[in-house]
C-alpha positions in Angstrom: 20.4 107.7 218.1 21.7 106.6 221.5 22.9 102.9 221.1 21.9 102.2 224.8 18.3 103.1 223.9 18.3 100.5 221.2 19.5 97.7 223.5 17.4 98.4 226.6 17.3 94.9 228.0 21.1 94.7 228.1 21.5 98.4 229.3 18.9 97.7 232.1 20.8 94.6 233.3 24.1 96.5 233.4 22.5 99.4 235.3 20.9 96.9 237.7 24.4 95.4 238.4 26.0 98.8 238.8 28.2 98.2 235.7 29.1 100.5 232.8 27.6 99.4 229.5 30.4 98.3 227.1 31.0 100.4 224.0 28.2 99.8 221.5 28.2 100.9 217.8 25.0 100.5 215.7 25.7 98.9 212.3 23.5 98.8 209.2 22.3 95.3 208.4 24.2 95.2 205.1 27.4 96.0 206.9 27.2 93.2 209.5 30.1 90.9 208.5 29.7 87.2 207.8 29.1 84.7 209.4 27.2 87.0 211.7 25.0 88.4 209.0 23.4 85.0 208.2 22.9 84.3 211.9 21.5 87.7 212.8 20.0 89.6 209.9 16.6 87.9 209.5 13.2 87.9 211.0 13.3 84.5 212.6 13.8 83.6 216.3 17.4 83.1 217.3 16.8 79.8 219.1 15.9 77.8 216.0 18.4 79.7 213.9 21.3 78.8 216.3 20.0 75.2 216.7 20.0 74.8 212.9 23.5 76.4 212.5 25.0 74.2 215.2 23.0 71.0 214.7 22.1 70.7 218.4 19.4 71.9 220.8 20.1 74.7 223.3 19.7 75.1 227.0 19.8 78.1 229.2 22.4 79.2 231.8 21.1 82.1 233.8 23.6 84.8 234.8 21.1 87.1 236.5 17.4 87.6 236.7 14.7 89.7 238.3 11.0 89.0 238.3 7.9 90.9 239.2 4.2 90.0 238.6 4.3 91.5 235.1 7.9 91.1 233.9 11.0 88.9 234.0 14.3 90.4 233.1 17.2 87.9 232.6 20.7 87.8 231.4 21.5 84.4 230.0 23.9 82.3 228.0 22.5 79.8 225.4 24.6 76.7 225.3 24.7 73.7 223.1 23.2 70.6 224.7 25.9 68.0 225.2 29.0 70.2 224.8 28.0 73.2 226.9 29.6 75.5 224.3 28.2 79.0 224.5 26.6 80.2 221.3 24.9 83.4 222.5 24.7 85.8 225.5 21.4 87.5 225.7 19.3 89.9 227.7 15.6 89.7 227.6 12.6 91.3 229.1 9.6 89.0 229.0 6.0 90.3 229.6 4.8 87.4 231.8 1.1 88.5 231.9 0.8 88.2 228.1 1.7 84.5 228.1 -0.6 81.6 228.6 -0.3 80.0 232.0 1.8 77.0 230.9 4.2 79.1 228.9 4.6 81.5 231.9 5.4 78.5 234.1 8.1 77.4 231.6 9.6 80.9 231.5 9.7 81.1 235.4 11.4 77.7 235.5 14.4 79.3 233.7 15.5 76.1 231.9 14.7 76.7 228.3 15.4 79.5 225.9 12.3 81.8 225.3 12.2 80.8 221.6 12.0 77.1 222.5 9.1 77.9 224.9 7.2 79.8 222.2 7.8 76.9 219.8 7.0 74.1 222.3 3.7 75.8 223.4 2.7 76.5 219.8 2.5 80.3 220.3 2.2 82.2 217.1 4.6 85.2 217.1 6.8 87.3 215.1 10.4 88.5 215.6 11.1 92.0 214.5 14.8 93.1 214.6 15.2 96.8 215.4 19.0 97.2 215.6 22.2 95.5 214.7 25.4 96.4 216.6 29.0 95.8 217.3 29.9 95.6 221.0 33.3 95.7 222.7 33.0 92.8 225.1 33.7 93.5 228.8 34.7 90.8 231.3 31.1 89.8 231.9 30.4 89.1 228.2 33.8 87.6 227.6 33.4 85.2 230.6 29.8 84.3 229.6 31.0 83.4 226.1 34.2 81.8 227.2 36.4 84.1 225.1 39.1 86.7 225.8 41.0 89.3 223.8 38.3 89.8 221.2 37.9 93.4 220.2 34.4 93.3 218.9 31.3 91.0 218.9 28.1 91.4 216.9 24.5 91.2 217.9 21.0 92.4 217.4 18.0 93.8 219.3 14.6 92.6 218.5 11.0 92.6 219.6 8.9 89.5 219.8 5.2 90.0 219.3 2.2 87.7 219.6 -0.4 87.1 216.9 -2.3 90.2 218.1 0.8 92.4 217.9 1.3 92.6 221.7 4.9 92.7 222.8 5.9 89.4 224.4 9.5 90.2 224.9 12.3 92.6 224.0 15.7 90.9 223.5 19.3 91.6 222.8 21.5 88.8 221.5 25.3 88.8 221.2 27.2 86.0 219.4 30.7 84.8 220.2 33.5 85.1 217.7 33.2 82.7 214.7 36.2 80.7 215.7 34.7 79.7 219.2 31.5 78.6 217.5 33.4 76.1 215.4 31.6 77.4 212.3 32.8 80.0 209.8 
């Protein structure tokens, strides 16, 4: 299967910026190396997973976004509150029309991670990972995560659904190398 098809939100962002997508290789969940496996291979949202792993709340830094009446696409960095350390770069396509009004307003404000908005608004949902991958970081990803010279990073693609099974968002999440997260 074409890896770009498995990571559509990221591929779409790159296409929109006129950039070539970095090399991506799909990886079986059992072959994702630690510490990435414990941070990626599960059915929970990444926001609370990363908050628990780092002992801090996260805030959003938006690199790029597009919005229409129905959809918001954004390329973001999740950073630790207080230190500003990047713990994830992500691309997400959010179905705005499927969100309650107050949650939609929070998404459009572009201040909080999507997982935090779902939690704060008490929206029942599920997170369904669909692919795990290794990616060769280009300058955009390396700059976003504040790292250089790393040959490969790990990530996942997933679909977030509401309680009725409707897709709320499709997301691609890439983690920095273990040594820049301060946790091994």
